N, C-alpha and C positions, 0 to 999 in steps of 0.2 A: 185828311180825307178819308172816305169810306169805300175805298177801293176794294180792301179787303172782306166787304160784306156783298159785294156787285154782283147778283146772278151772272153777270156777263163773263165772269170767269168761267163761266162753263157754256159748252155750246149744247148742238141737238144731239152729238154723241151719247149725252148723259139719257139714256131711255129709262126706263121705271125697274128695267130690268137690270140696266147696270147700276144703277142708283143704290138698287138693293143688295146687291152683291157687294159694293163701295164701303154703304154705309154699315153691312153686317162686318166686314173687314177691319173698317176704323174702330167699330164697337168693340170688337176681340182683342185689338191692340190696344186701347186706351190707357192701357196701365205699364206697357211696354216703352224700351226706350226705343226711339228712333233713331237711326244714321244718316247722315248726310247723303249716303251713296247707297242706302236702301231703295231698292225697286219692289213695289208690293205687286202680287200676281194676281188679284182678283180682276174677275171681267177680263182678261187679256188671254191673247191680242183683240183688238177690237176691229179699229182701223188700221189699214196694211196697205203700202205700196206694191206694184209689180215687183218691185225689187227685194220684196220681202223674202220669198225663197228662195233666191240667189245667196241672200246673206246668210240665212241657215245654214247653207251648204258650205259656207266659209266659219261657220263655228260663232257668229256674231251673239254677243252678250248683248239684249235690248233693253232699254227705257220704254218709257211710256210719257209722252205729254198732249196733253187736250185729246186724248184718246187713241191718238196714234202711235203707233210703234216707230222707234227709232233706234238706228244701233248705238251703243255708248261705247264698245271697242269688240277687238275680235279676238276671243280666247286663241293662245296657242293650238296646235293641233294636238289632239291626246288629251287635252283638259275640259273639265266640266265649263259648260259657258256660263258661270256664275261667278259674279262681283259678291266677294263677302263683306258684310255692312261692317264698316269700322269707320272711328272717329279718326283715324290714322291714315295713313297710305295703305291703300289695299292691294290685293293679288294682283289686281289689273298695271298697277305702276310701270312694271317693264315693258309690258305689252303696250303700255300707250305710250311710251318714251320713244320704242321703233316706229309707231307711226308717224309719231312728231317728225322724225328725223327721216323718215320717208319722205314727208312731205318739203321739209327744208334741204334735201341732199339729192329728190329727184321729181316725183309728182306724187300725190294723193289722188285718191277721186272719195267722195262722200255725196250723199243724196241733199237734195235741196228741197225736198217737201216739206222741210221744216220750218219753213219761210210763211208766213200771211202773204197772199197774193191778188193783186186786185186789179182788172183793168177798167180804167176809166176813160170813156172816150165821147165825141162829140163835140159840136161847135163850143159849147161853152165848157169844155173840161180843162183847159188851161185857165182861165177866171176863177172857177169853180177850185181846183189844187192850191192857186196861187192866196186864194183866200182861207183856206184849212190848213195850209201847210205857213210854216215862218220862214222858213231858208227861200233863194231864189228857184227859179224853175229852169229847168236844163233847156237848151234847146233839140231839136232832133236830132236824134244819134248820139245823144249823150244823157248822164244820169247825175244825181245829184244826192246831196246828204241832208235831210230834211227834218227838222223839230215837228212835233204837232202840239200845240199847245192849248189851255183851259181858256177860258177867261179870264182866269186869275192868275195867267202866265207858267203855271205848272205842266211838267211833261206828260203828254198823255200819249205821245207815240215817236217813235225813233223809225225813220223811215228812209229807203232809196226811191226815190222816183225818176224812172227812165220815161222820155220819150220817144217811143220806138216810129211812129211815124207820126205825122202832122195833127194835133189832135187825138193821138191815141199813147196813152201813157199805162204804164207798169207800176204799180205802187207795191213795193214790199217791206215789211213788218215782221213782227213777231207771229209767229204760227198761234199761240197759246191766247193772243189777245184778239181775235178773229170775232169774237160776238161781240167786245167792246169796242173795237174800231167801225165793223159795220154798221152799229147804232148809230155811233157819233157822223158816220159819211152821212146815210141816209136821215139823219136830223138837221142836216146842214145841206140837203141833195136840192137844187132848183128845180122847179116843175115841170121844166122841158130843157133841152141842148145838152143835157148830161147823162150818160149811158154807165151803168156801173153794176161790175159783176165780180165776185168773190170766186175767184178762180185756184184756190190754194190748193184743190185737190186734184184738179183735173189740168192741172200745169207745173208737172214737176220734173224730174232730169236729175242733174249731178253737177257737182263742181268740179274742175280739175284744178290743182293748186302746186306750185313748185317750180324751181326752175327749169325742168323739160314740159310743161305746161304746153308752152308756146307750140311746141314741138309736136306735142300730142295733138292739140287741135288741128294743126296744120297739117298733118298724115291723114286726116278725116274731112278734111273739107275742102272744094277747090277754090274757095274764099281766099283773098289777101287775110293774112294771119297777123304780117309785120306790126311793129309798134306804130307804124305813121297810119295803117290802116284801121288798127283796134285799138286807140291810145289807152291810159288808164282811164277809167269811169266814161268807156263809152258803150254805148247798145249797139245790137244790129242784127238783123235777120238776113240768116244763111241756112245752108244747106249741111250738115253734120252726118257724115255717113247718107243715108236714105232717108233721113229725118229733117223736116224744115223746123228751125229752132228759132230761139230768140236767145242770142248770148249778151253778155254783161260782162265786160272787164272788172271785176271787183272781186273778193275775197275777203270773208271774215278771218281767214288765216293771216292775213297779214301778208302774204307772200303773191307773189305774180299767179294771178290765178283767173277763170272765166266761172260764170255761171252760166248753165245750158239748161234752156226750160224748152221742153216739146209736150205736146199731150200726152196724157198718162198712159194709154195705150200705146204709146212708142218708146215706153221708159225702157224695156227691155231689149229693145233693139240698138237703142243708144249705147246702154252698157257694153253690149255684145260688141260693138265697132269697137268703144274705147279701150273695152279690156284689151280686144285684139292687137289693137295699133300699139298700146303700151306695154308690152310685154319688153323689150329688151332698153325701155326706157325707166325701168323701176318700178310701172305704176302699182301703187298698194292703197287698198279701201282704209279710210282711218273713219273713226267714230266721233261721235260727241265728247267725251272726255279727253281727246286729241286735240277737236275744236276749241273746247275750253280752255286747254293749256296753250296753244298755239296764239291767241288772242291777247294773250296776258304779255308776250311780246313787243308786241305794240300799243299798248294800254289802251287798248281797246276796250269798253264799256258794254254792259249787256242789258235787256230790257227786263224789267223787274228788280233789280239787283242795283246797277248805276242808273239807270233813268227807268222812274217810274213815278206818280202823280203826286207823290211827296217832296219829290224835288224839281229845282228850278233851272233853266239851261247855264245862267252864270254859277250856279252852284258844281254844276256838274262838267262844265266846260261846251255844252252842246252851244254856247251862246256865239261859237266861231263859226257855226252854218246858219246863223239867222241872219235874213237881209233886213235891216232894221229901216232901211233907207227906200225899198219898195214903194211904189205906188199904193200897193194894196193895203187895206185896212184889215189885216189878216186877223185873226182871232187871237186874242193873247196879245195883240201889239202894244196896249196901252201899259199892261201890266210888265212887258219886257221891256219898255224903255223906262220905264220908272227905276226898274229893278238895273237896268243899266247905267241912269244916273245916280243911284243912290247906293248900288254896291249890295255886296252879300257878307255876311259874317264868318261864315263857312264854306270851304271849297274842298272838291275831292283831288286826291293825290295818292300817289302811286309810292310804293315803299318794296325794299328787298328785307326780308324777314330771315333770321336766323334760325329758322326753324332745322328741328332733326329729323321725326317723322310723322310728324302731323302739320298740316298744313292750314290756313283759315279756310271758314268757311261762309259766314257771316254773321256782324253783328257782334263780334269780340271787339271789347272795350281797347282803346286807343289811349296809353298813359304818358303822361310826360311831368316831371317832377312830383311824382309820387299822386296825381292828380287825373280822373278819368277825362280826356279834354275831347276824344272826340269815338269814332266806330266803324267797324270794318262793313265794306258792303260787298264784297266778294275777295276772291282770288284763288290760289292754287300752286301748283307746281311749273315752271316754266323749263321744260325736258330742252328746249334749244338753248338757253343761257344757264340750264343746273341752277338756276334759283327759286326759292320760295318768293312769291310774288302776294302784296295785299292790294286793294284799294280801300280807300276811306277817308272819312273827311276830317279835317282840322278847324280850327279857327284859322281866319287870315294871316292873324299876326305871327303865328307859327311857323308859316309854310315859307321854308326857304331846302335848295339844294343843300342835303348834308344833315336835316335834322334826325337828330338820334331821338327815338321813341321806344315804348315798347308794348306789345300786344300782347294779350293774356289770352292764351293757347290752351284749353284742357288746363287752364287751373294754372299755367306757367307761366310768368313773366319772360317774353322774348322779345332781345333788341332788334329793332329795325330801323332802316335809315330811306329818307326821303329822297326819291331822284325824281328829275322832270323829264327827260328825253327818254323815249321808247328805247328798250334795251336791245333791239334787233330794226336794223336800217333806219335809223332815227331821222334821216333826210328825204325818206320814200325815196333816193335814187337809184335803189335796185327794184322796189314795186314800180315804179313809172317807168323801167327800163324796157 
């Protein structure tokens, strides 16, 4: 796949001046060592949300994706908001642990601006989405997880599709894939009956996640937020504080949580109402470092790590979200059916790694009996379970619970053990409660 050379990796934020500054920075560092946690400063900040100033006041350490500033973590009071580049666990490690535990034990708050968001509406919206998405379409008030495939059956998107009202859908995916996805959407858009709008920067807000998330939401709305009224994978329109909001009962943290979307000009008001109501509930902001740790607890994959145009649904486990029997001749259906019939040679697995002070990043070789048999896609440290986790591909014949392998990290062979069930809430009983 030539995705790595696709100009759609970049968006309209790449002005000539921005590009010039970034090219100069890249040229200056071409012989320098690059670190996996390094954030380069040139041409930043560019895109920010209204909450940016709020996070600055809380000593946030920012990263950037697709031109947009996002919080990586919050440095302790009195400490410089800077993460030291390193191949090993950085100075952010302890603070990220605290943010993760705040989510698992109380309630955390995090922006949802770093999702690509699209509104698809009109009398032909359902049929259109049913054609470009490989999964089932949700009923009104529900959402579903949906892979999007190329004609060759490769993964070109990992989406959440929510039907807010009849024929009105919110479709969310990776923020960094906006240009790529919009181009695909527009290429397959019918001449009439479907209206498409990229609302990634205009519809933002926050997610709240943790055992106190429902209590917090209930304090700031008159709507019924019980499990019966807003069950897992539900979507609804309610007032949150003084803001009209779209609320989705889902969270990438793997915890009980809600994504709350409002117009961008209401984001500060939304934060103020949530922040005030959550003081005695242990509400704490958390950043992307914590988010990417929390997702490990549930074995959740990540776009351009586990899910990308190089991989197929059955290789990565996304086949469980494909509706092979639906009437729609969705894009990639024949290739997906052929893969289902023939099977695959490799599959994505999860490992507990006996790491010391350095966790996997990506593409580390996986060894078995003295031979390289696979590679790592991503991983990190799970602060919930206090284990180092790796995701990676193995030949199907080697996959079994407890399989012992070695992963080469910084030139050292580190023992790792394959496991199949998520380490946190493996049956989703807590998540759905």
